[in-house]
ROPA-522264 format. One record per atom (N, C-alpha, C): z, x, y; residue in three letters. Coordinates in Angstrom, 1 decimal, padded with zeros to 4 digits, always signed. Atoms other than C-alpha are relative to their C-alpha. Layout:
N
+--------+--------+--------+-------+
!     pz !     px !     py ! torza !
+--------+--------+--------+-------+
!      Z !      X !      Y !   ALA !
...
+--------+--------+--------+-------+
***
This chain:
90
+--------+--------+--------+-------+
!     pz !     px !     py ! torza !
+--------+--------+--------+-------+
! +000.0 ! +000.4 ! +001.4 !   MET !
! -038.4 ! +067.7 ! -016.0 !   MET !
! +000.1 ! -001.5 ! +000.0 !   MET !
! +000.0 ! +001.5 ! +000.1 !   LYS !
! -039.0 ! +064.1 ! -017.1 !   LYS !
! +000.8 ! -000.3 ! -001.3 !   LYS !
! -000.7 ! +000.6 ! +001.1 !   ASP !
! -036.8 ! +062.1 ! -019.4 !   ASP !
! +000.9 ! +000.9 ! -000.8 !   ASP !
! -000.9 ! -000.8 ! +000.8 !   PRO !
! -034.0 ! +064.4 ! -020.4 !   PRO !
! +000.7 ! -000.9 ! -001.0 !   PRO !
! -000.5 ! +001.0 ! +001.1 !   ILE !
! -032.7 ! +063.0 ! -023.7 !   ILE !
! +001.3 ! +000.5 ! -000.7 !   ILE !
! -001.3 ! -000.4 ! +000.6 !   CYS !
! -029.6 ! +065.0 ! -024.5 !   CYS !
! +000.8 ! +000.8 ! +001.1 !   CYS !
! -000.8 ! -000.7 ! -001.1 !   LYS !
! -026.7 ! +066.7 ! -022.5 !   LYS !
! -000.4 ! +001.4 ! +000.1 !   LYS !
! +000.4 ! -001.4 ! -000.1 !   HIS !
! -028.0 ! +070.2 ! -023.3 !   HIS !
! -001.2 ! +000.1 ! +000.8 !   HIS !
! +001.3 ! -000.1 ! -000.8 !   ILE !
! -031.5 ! +069.6 ! -022.0 !   ILE !
! +000.2 ! -000.5 ! +001.4 !   ILE !
! -000.2 ! +000.5 ! -001.4 !   SER !
! -030.3 ! +067.5 ! -019.0 !   SER !
! +000.8 ! +001.0 ! +000.8 !   SER !
! -000.7 ! -001.0 ! -000.7 !   GLY !
! -028.1 ! +070.4 ! -018.1 !   GLY !
! -000.8 ! +001.2 ! +000.5 !   GLY !
! +000.9 ! -001.1 ! -000.4 !   ILE !
! -031.1 ! +072.7 ! -017.6 !   ILE !
! -000.5 ! -000.3 ! +001.4 !   ILE !
! +000.5 ! +000.3 ! -001.3 !   THR !
! -031.7 ! +073.0 ! -013.9 !   THR !
! -001.2 ! +000.9 ! +000.4 !   THR !
! +001.1 ! -000.9 ! -000.3 !   GLU !
! -034.1 ! +075.9 ! -013.9 !   GLU !
! -000.5 ! +000.7 ! -001.3 !   GLU !
! +000.5 ! -000.6 ! +001.2 !   ILE !
! -036.4 ! +077.1 ! -016.7 !   ILE !
! +000.0 ! +001.5 ! +000.0 !   ILE !
! +000.0 ! -001.5 ! +000.1 !   VAL !
! -035.8 ! +080.7 ! -017.8 !   VAL !
! -001.3 ! +000.4 ! -000.8 !   VAL !
! +001.3 ! -000.4 ! +000.5 !   GLN !
! -039.2 ! +082.2 ! -018.4 !   GLN !
! +000.1 ! +001.3 ! -000.8 !   GLN !
! -000.1 ! -001.2 ! +000.7 !   PRO !
! -039.8 ! +085.0 ! -020.9 !   PRO !
! -000.4 ! +001.2 ! +000.8 !   PRO !
! +000.2 ! -001.2 ! -000.7 !   LYS !
! -039.7 ! +088.6 ! -019.6 !   LYS !
! -001.3 ! +000.6 ! -000.6 !   LYS !
! +001.1 ! -000.5 ! +000.7 !   GLU !
! -042.3 ! +089.7 ! -022.2 !   GLU !
! -000.4 ! -000.9 ! -001.1 !   GLU !
! +000.4 ! +000.9 ! +001.0 !   LEU !
! -044.4 ! +087.9 ! -024.7 !   LEU !
! +000.0 ! +000.7 ! -001.4 !   LEU !
! -000.2 ! -000.6 ! +001.3 !   VAL !
! -043.0 ! +089.7 ! -027.7 !   VAL !
! +001.3 ! -000.5 ! -000.6 !   VAL !
! -001.3 ! +000.3 ! +000.6 !   CYS !
! -040.3 ! +089.0 ! -030.2 !   CYS !
! +000.9 ! +001.2 ! +000.1 !   CYS !
! -000.8 ! -001.2 ! -000.2 !   GLU !
! -037.5 ! +091.3 ! -029.2 !   GLU !
! +000.6 ! +000.6 ! -001.3 !   GLU !
! -000.5 ! -000.5 ! +001.3 !   GLU !
! -036.2 ! +091.6 ! -032.8 !   GLU !
! -001.1 ! +000.6 ! -000.9 !   GLU !
! +001.1 ! -000.4 ! +000.8 !   CYS !
! -039.5 ! +091.9 ! -034.5 !   CYS !
! -000.6 ! +001.4 ! +000.4 !   CYS !
! +000.5 ! -001.3 ! -000.5 !   THR !
! -040.6 ! +094.8 ! -032.3 !   THR !
! +000.9 ! +001.1 ! -000.4 !   THR !
! -000.9 ! -001.0 ! +000.4 !   LYS !
! -037.5 ! +096.7 ! -033.3 !   LYS !
! -000.2 ! +000.5 ! -001.4 !   LYS !
! +000.1 ! -000.3 ! +001.4 !   VAL !
! -038.4 ! +096.6 ! -037.0 !   VAL !
! -001.5 ! +000.0 ! -000.5 !   VAL !
! +001.4 ! +000.0 ! +000.4 !   GLY !
! -042.2 ! +096.4 ! -036.9 !   GLY !
! -000.4 ! -001.3 ! -000.6 !   GLY !
! +000.3 ! +001.3 ! +000.6 !   GLY !
! -042.2 ! +092.7 ! -037.8 !   GLY !
! -001.1 ! -000.7 ! +000.7 !   GLY !
! +001.0 ! +000.8 ! -000.6 !   GLU !
! -044.8 ! +090.1 ! -037.0 !   GLU !
! +000.5 ! -001.4 ! +000.2 !   GLU !
! -000.4 ! +001.4 ! -000.4 !   TRP !
! -044.5 ! +086.7 ! -035.4 !   TRP !
! -001.3 ! -000.8 ! +000.3 !   TRP !
! +001.0 ! +001.0 ! -000.3 !   LEU !
! -046.6 ! +083.6 ! -034.9 !   LEU !
! +000.1 ! -000.6 ! +001.4 !   LEU !
! -000.2 ! +000.6 ! -001.3 !   HIS !
! -045.1 ! +081.9 ! -031.9 !   HIS !
! +001.4 ! +000.4 ! +000.5 !   HIS !
! -001.2 ! -000.5 ! -000.7 !   LEU !
! -042.4 ! +082.7 ! -029.4 !   LEU !
! +000.8 ! -001.1 ! +000.7 !   LEU !
! -000.9 ! +001.0 ! -000.7 !   ARG !
! -039.4 ! +080.8 ! -028.0 !   ARG !
! +000.9 ! +000.8 ! +000.9 !   ARG !
! -000.9 ! -000.7 ! -000.9 !   THR !
! -037.2 ! +081.8 ! -025.0 !   THR !
! +001.3 ! -000.9 ! +000.1 !   THR !
! -001.4 ! +000.7 ! -000.1 !   CYS !
! -033.4 ! +080.9 ! -025.0 !   CYS !
! +000.3 ! -000.3 ! +001.4 !   CYS !
! -000.3 ! +000.4 ! -001.3 !   GLN !
! -032.4 ! +079.0 ! -022.0 !   GLN !
! +001.4 ! +000.4 ! +000.4 !   GLN !
! -001.4 ! -000.5 ! -000.4 !   SER !
! -028.8 ! +080.4 ! -022.1 !   SER !
! +000.0 ! +001.4 ! +000.4 !   SER !
! -000.1 ! -001.4 ! -000.2 !   CYS !
! -029.5 ! +084.1 ! -022.2 !   CYS !
! -001.4 ! +000.7 ! +000.3 !   CYS !
! +001.3 ! -000.5 ! -000.3 !   GLY !
! -033.3 ! +084.6 ! -021.8 !   GLY !
! -000.6 ! +000.8 ! -001.1 !   GLY !
! +000.6 ! -000.7 ! +001.1 !   ALA !
! -033.9 ! +086.2 ! -025.2 !   ALA !
! -001.3 ! -000.7 ! -000.5 !   ALA !
! +001.3 ! +000.5 ! +000.5 !   THR !
! -037.5 ! +085.8 ! -026.4 !   THR !
! -000.1 ! +000.5 ! -001.5 !   THR !
! +000.0 ! -000.3 ! +001.4 !   LEU !
! -037.7 ! +085.6 ! -030.2 !   LEU !
! -001.0 ! -000.9 ! -000.7 !   LEU !
! +001.0 ! +000.7 ! +000.8 !   CYS !
! -040.0 ! +084.3 ! -033.0 !   CYS !
! +000.5 ! -001.3 ! -000.5 !   CYS !
! -000.3 ! +001.4 ! +000.4 !   CYS !
! -040.1 ! +080.7 ! -034.2 !   CYS !
! +000.2 ! -000.1 ! -001.5 !   CYS !
! -000.2 ! +000.2 ! +001.4 !   ASP !
! -039.5 ! +079.2 ! -037.6 !   ASP !
! -001.3 ! +000.1 ! -000.9 !   ASP !
! +001.3 ! -000.2 ! +000.8 !   SER !
! -043.2 ! +079.5 ! -038.6 !   SER !
! -000.2 ! +001.5 ! -000.2 !   SER !
! +000.1 ! -001.5 ! +000.1 !   SER !
! -042.7 ! +083.3 ! -038.3 !   SER !
! +000.9 ! +000.4 ! -001.2 !   SER !
! -000.7 ! -000.5 ! +001.2 !   PRO !
! -041.4 ! +085.3 ! -041.3 !   PRO !
! +001.5 ! +000.1 ! +000.2 !   PRO !
! -001.5 ! -000.3 ! -000.2 !   ALA !
! -038.0 ! +086.3 ! -039.7 !   ALA !
! +000.8 ! -001.1 ! +000.6 !   ALA !
! -000.7 ! +001.1 ! -000.7 !   LYS !
! -037.2 ! +083.1 ! -037.8 !   LYS !
! +001.1 ! +000.4 ! +000.9 !   LYS !
! -001.0 ! -000.6 ! -000.8 !   HIS !
! -035.3 ! +085.1 ! -035.2 !   HIS !
! +000.7 ! -001.0 ! +000.9 !   HIS !
! -000.7 ! +000.9 ! -001.0 !   MET !
! -034.7 ! +082.3 ! -032.7 !   MET !
! +001.0 ! -000.9 ! -000.7 !   MET !
! -001.0 ! +000.9 ! +000.7 !   THR !
! -033.0 ! +080.0 ! -035.3 !   THR !
! +001.2 ! +000.9 ! -000.3 !   THR !
! -001.1 ! -000.9 ! +000.2 !   ARG !
! -030.9 ! +083.0 ! -036.3 !   ARG !
! +000.9 ! +000.2 ! +001.3 !   ARG !
! -000.7 ! -000.1 ! -001.3 !   HIS !
! -030.0 ! +083.5 ! -032.6 !   HIS !
! +000.8 ! -001.2 ! +000.3 !   HIS !
! -000.7 ! +001.2 ! -000.2 !   TYR !
! -029.0 ! +079.9 ! -032.3 !   TYR !
! +001.3 ! -000.1 ! -000.9 !   TYR !
! -001.1 ! +000.0 ! +000.9 !   ILE !
! -026.8 ! +080.1 ! -035.4 !   ILE !
! +001.1 ! +001.0 ! +000.4 !   ILE !
! -001.0 ! -001.0 ! -000.4 !   GLN !
! -025.1 ! +083.3 ! -034.2 !   GLN !
! +000.6 ! -000.3 ! +001.4 !   GLN !
! -000.5 ! +000.2 ! -001.4 !   THR !
! -024.7 ! +082.3 ! -030.5 !   THR !
! +000.4 ! -001.4 ! +000.4 !   THR !
! -000.2 ! +001.4 ! -000.4 !   ASN !
! -024.7 ! +078.5 ! -030.4 !   ASN !
! -000.7 ! -000.3 ! +001.3 !   ASN !
! +000.7 ! +000.3 ! -001.2 !   HIS !
! -027.1 ! +078.7 ! -027.5 !   HIS !
! -001.0 ! -001.1 ! -000.4 !   HIS !
! +000.6 ! +001.2 ! +000.5 !   PRO !
! -028.6 ! +075.2 ! -027.8 !   PRO !
! -001.5 ! -000.2 ! +000.3 !   PRO !
! +001.3 ! +000.4 ! -000.4 !   VAL !
! -031.9 ! +075.0 ! -025.9 !   VAL !
! -001.0 ! +001.2 ! +000.2 !   VAL !
! +001.1 ! -001.0 ! -000.1 !   VAL !
! -035.2 ! +077.0 ! -026.1 !   VAL !
! -001.2 ! -000.7 ! +000.6 !   VAL !
! +001.3 ! +000.5 ! -000.4 !   ILE !
! -038.6 ! +076.7 ! -024.5 !   ILE !
! -001.0 ! +000.7 ! -000.8 !   ILE !
! +001.1 ! -000.7 ! +000.6 !   SER !
! -041.9 ! +077.5 ! -026.0 !   SER !
! -000.4 ! +001.1 ! +001.0 !   SER !
! +000.4 ! -001.2 ! -000.9 !   ALA !
! -042.9 ! +081.0 ! -024.6 !   ALA !
! -001.5 ! +000.1 ! -000.1 !   ALA !
! +001.4 ! -000.1 ! +000.1 !   GLU !
! -046.5 ! +080.3 ! -025.5 !   GLU !
! -000.7 ! -000.5 ! +001.2 !   GLU !
! +000.7 ! +000.4 ! -001.2 !   PRO !
! -048.9 ! +080.1 ! -022.6 !   PRO !
! -000.6 ! -001.4 ! -000.2 !   PRO !
! +000.6 ! +001.4 ! +000.1 !   GLY !
! -049.9 ! +076.5 ! -021.8 !   GLY !
! +000.9 ! -001.0 ! -000.6 !   GLY !
! -000.9 ! +000.9 ! +000.6 !   GLU !
! -047.0 ! +075.0 ! -023.7 !   GLU !
! +001.2 ! -000.2 ! +000.9 !   GLU !
! -001.2 ! +000.3 ! -000.9 !   ASN !
! -044.3 ! +073.3 ! -021.6 !   ASN !
! +000.9 ! -001.0 ! -000.6 !   ASN !
! -001.0 ! +000.8 ! +000.7 !   TRP !
! -041.6 ! +072.0 ! -023.8 !   TRP !
! +001.3 ! +000.7 ! -000.2 !   TRP !
! -001.3 ! -000.5 ! +000.4 !   LEU !
! -037.9 ! +072.4 ! -024.6 !   LEU !
! +000.4 ! -000.6 ! -001.3 !   LEU !
! -000.6 ! +000.5 ! +001.3 !   TRP !
! -036.1 ! +072.0 ! -027.9 !   TRP !
! +001.5 ! +000.3 ! +000.0 !   TRP !
! -001.5 ! -000.1 ! +000.1 !   CYS !
! -032.4 ! +071.4 ! -028.4 !   CYS !
! +000.3 ! +000.0 ! -001.5 !   CYS !
! -000.3 ! -000.2 ! +001.4 !   TYR !
! -031.2 ! +072.7 ! -031.7 !   TYR !
! +001.1 ! -001.1 ! -000.5 !   TYR !
! -001.0 ! +000.9 ! +000.6 !   PRO !
! -028.0 ! +070.6 ! -032.1 !   PRO !
! -000.4 ! -001.5 ! +000.0 !   PRO !
! +000.3 ! +001.4 ! -000.1 !   ASP !
! -029.5 ! +067.3 ! -031.0 !   ASP !
! -001.4 ! -000.3 ! -000.5 !   ASP !
! +001.4 ! +000.1 ! +000.5 !   LYS !
! -033.0 ! +068.0 ! -032.5 !   LYS !
! -000.8 ! -000.8 ! +001.0 !   LYS !
! +000.7 ! +000.7 ! -001.1 !   ALA !
! -034.4 ! +066.8 ! -029.1 !   ALA !
! -001.2 ! +000.9 ! +000.5 !   ALA !
! +001.2 ! -000.7 ! -000.6 !   PHE !
! -037.9 ! +067.7 ! -027.8 !   PHE !
! -000.4 ! -000.7 ! +001.3 !   PHE !
! +000.4 ! +000.6 ! -001.3 !   VAL !
! -038.9 ! +067.2 ! -024.2 !   VAL !
! -001.1 ! +000.9 ! +000.6 !   VAL !
! +001.1 ! -000.7 ! -000.7 !   GLU !
! -042.1 ! +068.1 ! -022.4 !   GLU !
! +000.4 ! +000.1 ! +001.5 !   GLU !
! -000.3 ! -000.1 ! -001.4 !   TYR !
! -041.8 ! +069.3 ! -018.8 !   TYR !
! -001.3 ! +000.5 ! +000.7 !   TYR !
! +001.2 ! -000.4 ! -000.8 !   GLU !
! -044.3 ! +070.0 ! -015.9 !   GLU !
! +000.3 ! +001.3 ! +000.6 !   GLU !
+--------+--------+--------+-------+
***
């Protein structure tokens, strides 16, 4: 990773990749999603804020797990919720 800009992102030593490219919560209720994010604390893959249910933000609010990655193929970035920090990685 280049240029870590917050303590949460700089604490990431290995990127947790998604197990599946589905929103774990939307699939339970037949919901739809636009983009996916994977929690770097627990590995949950959930939908983004552009999706109707915004499951990843709910997950952050409930668990306080700070950092997610984009689970979209070809996108290599991290987002830190508490610090509103965005970092691209290789």
